N, C-alpha and C positions, 0 to 999 in steps of 0.2 A: 670966103669960099667962092670959087669960080668953076665954070663948066669945064675949063681946060685942065684943071688940076683937082679932080674930085678928091675930097678928104678921105682918110681911112675911116672905117665904120666907127671906131672908138671915138673919134673926134665928132663925127656926124651925130652920133648917139647923144652926146652931151648937148649939142646945139638943139637937136630935135626935142629932147626932154625939156629944155628951157622954153622952147616954142610952145609945147603943149601946156606947160605950167603958166607962163606969163601972158602969152597972146591968146591962146584958146581957153585958158582958165578951166581946164578939165579937173574933175574931182580926182583925188589920189588913186582910187581903185581903177578908174578908167584909164588914167595916165599909165599906171603900172601895166595894165593889159596891153595898151598900145605899144609900149616898149618891148614887152614880151613877144608880141606878134612880130615886131621888126627883128628881134633877136632870132626868132625861129626861122624867119625867111632867110636871113643872112647865113645862118648855119646850113640851111638846106642848099642854098646857092653855092656856098663854099664846097660842100660835099659833092655837088654836081659839076664843079669846076666852072661855075658861072659867076657873074658879077652883078651887084645891085644896080649899078648905073646903066648897064647895057641889056639887062633882062627884058625880054619881049613878052607879048601876051601869051604865046605858046608856052614859054618857060614858066610863067606864073600859073598857067592852067595845069602844068605838070605838078607844081607844088600843091595845088588844091586837090588833084587826084590822089596824091600821096596822103594828104590829110584824111581823105575818104577811106583809103585802104587801111589806114591805121585805126579805123573805127570811130573817128571823131564825129560826133553828132552833127546833123545839118545846122542846127542852131549855133553850135560852137564854131563850125566852119564859117557861117555867115558873120559871126563876130570877128573872127580872125581876118576875113576878107576886108571888113570895115577898117580894121587897123592897118592893113597893107595899103588900102586906098588912101588913108590919111597920110601915111609915110610918103607915098609917091606924089601926092598933092604938095607936100612940103618940098620935095625935091624939085618940083616944077617952080614953086614960088622962089626958091633959092637959085633957080637957073642952073641946076646941076644936071638936069636932063632936058632934052629938047621935046620929047614926046612922052606922054603919060600912058604906059602900057596897061594900066588898070581900068581905063575908060570902058572897055568892053568886057571886063572881067565880071562874070555873073555869079551871084550868090545862089546857093541851093534853095529850092522852094521849101518853105517852112509852113507846115499846116498849123492852123490855129489850135492851140492846146488849151482846152478849158479845164482848169484844175478843179478838183473836188471841192464842194462846199459842204458845210455842216448845216444840218437843220437846227432850228431853235431847240428842239428836244435834245439833240446830241450835245449841244453846247451846255444846256442845263445839266445833262448827265455828267459832263466833264467837271462842272463846278461842284456837283453833289458828291463826287468821289474823292475830292480833295481831303487828305487826312488832316483834320484840324487839331489832332493831338500833337502834331509836329510843329516845331518853331516856325517853319516856313509855310505852314498851311495857309494862314491868312494872306500872306504875300502872294501865293500862287493863285488863290481865288481872285485877288485884285488884278493880277496880271491877265488872267483869262477875260475878266469883265472889261478891262481897259482895252485889250487888243480887239475884242469883238465890239465893244460899245463905242469905240472911237475910230476903228479902222486904221490903227497905226502900223507903220512898218516896224519891224523888230528893232532896228537901230534907233528909231525914234523913241520906242519904249525904253530901251536901255539908257538913253540919255535924258529922260524926263526928269525935271527938277520939281521939288515941292512947290517952289514959287510960281511954276508955270500953271498951276491949277487955281482957278477962281471958284471956290466952293460956293460962294453966295450966288454968283450968276450961273454957275453950272457949265463952265467951259474951260478948256485948257489951251495954252499957246504951244504949238509944236514947231520945233526947228527941223524943217524937212530938207530935202535934197537941195543942193546949191545954196545952203544957208538961208533958205526962204522960210519965213514964218507964216503960220496960218492959225486961225481960230477954229477949234473943233468943239461942238457941243458935247457934253458928257451925259450919259444915261444916269438916272438915279441909282441904278445898281452899281455902276462903276464908282460913283462918288461915295456911296456907303461903304463899299469894300475897301476903298482907299483910306477912308477915315479910320476904319478898324485896323488897317495895316499900320497906319501912322502910330497907333498906340503901341503895337508890337515893335515897330521900328525904333521907338525911343529907348528900347532896352538893349539895342545893339551898340557895340563899341565901334563907331564909325571911323574909318581911316581918314587921315588928313587929305584934303582935296576932294573928298566925296561927301562932304557935309550936306550939300543941297540935293544930292541925287535921291530920287524917290525909291527905286527898287534896288535893294542891297542884298548881297549874300550874307551868310552867317559870319564871315570874316570882315564885314563892314565895307566891302568894295562893291561897286556897281556890277550888275550881272552882265555877262557877255552874251552875244547873239547865240552862241552854241548852247549855253546854259538854258536860255529861254526855249530854244528848240527842244531840248530834252524834257523840260517841264511840260510843254504842250504835248509832245509825243507820248510821254508816259501817262498823262491824264487821259488822253484819247484811248490808249490801250486799256487802261483800268476801267474806262466807261464802256468798253466793248465796241468802240467805233472801228469799223473795218475799212478804213480809207487811208490814203496817203496824206498824212497830216503834218503841217508845219505852222509856225506863227503866221505865215502869209495866208494860210487857209482861213484864219479868223478874219483877216482883213478883207479877203475876197467874199467871205460870207456876209460881213457887214455891208459891203457895197451891193451885193446881189439882193439881200433881204430888203434894203432900202428901195431899190428899183422895183422889186416885186410889190412893195407896199405903196408904190405910186409916187415916190420921191422924184423931184426934178433932177435931170441928169447934170445940169450945171451945178446944182447944189452938191451933188455927190462928187463931182470933179473937184470942187473947192475943198471939201472935207478930206478927200484922198490926197490932195496936194499935187494933182496932175497938172502939168503946164498946158497940155493940149487936151481938148475935149475928145479928140480922136483916140487918145490913150484910154480914156474912160470907157468909150464905146467898145473898144476891143477887150477891155478888162472885164466888163460885166457881161453876164449872160443870163438868159432865162431858160429853164428847161422847156422842152417841146410841149409837154402836157399843159404847162402854165400858159404858153403862148396860144395853144389851141383853145383853151378855156376862155382866154381874153377875147379871141376873135369870135367864138360862138356866142359869147355873152353880149358883146358890144357892137359888132358889125351889123349895120342895118339889114343886110340881106339874110342874116341869121336870126333876127328877132321876129318871132311870130306875131302877126297882127292880132290884136285883141278886138273882138267884135262885141 
């Protein structure tokens, strides 16, 4: 590929996909999003009678304005802009363009969104409303205790294997993002619920290839992320929880309760599988009343002298 004869987008797309896969090593979902962002931009440019290789900053700003007018959220806009910037960095690397028009392309400001967390009582209520007369009852109790007790991502939960759990030492090995493994201590409650689930699991006709998977559906296949979402949501509704709930809520509650209990931020980072401590700092939060209580209790200016 040369700057004098820029390739058609179909050819460029194939090379760019290979670049994202082989050189940048992006995960499949991220790679798919980046290609979708490129497709979207090219379609917009074609409709506007413009060209990928000659588009300038003003042109790309028009693209972003149209995204806004379509009602796309600032967070999604920012992700799309990230994908577009990646594409133009690639074009610069391949010497297909002389100037990068995305250098001054700004992303919309995104306010920090602190998701709902569950109290310990709400989580206990969710566990207590599980219908134990149903075949999947014990499994669902084990799922809630494992999500909350270990702070797992839903994809990590779905792919958990029986062999990943060390019942004697009380920890599990998690295959996290980027194929990175980490050790996570397990609560006694999660260990006990899993032991009970394994008894029920032995009665299931497991499908070939799923023999080692911990959490299975009635048909012997691993649960999907959507299935786990519905399990968590339905239990929250049954327990009378009036919050926006997902499996991620339990992960966030796990981390927040640890921090509130005095756990070290570095330890929480390791248990969550965050590559950067900055991610953990943004992920966790304490409510204002708790912070105020901490300051009033521990700051020397707020401690009354005892005479």
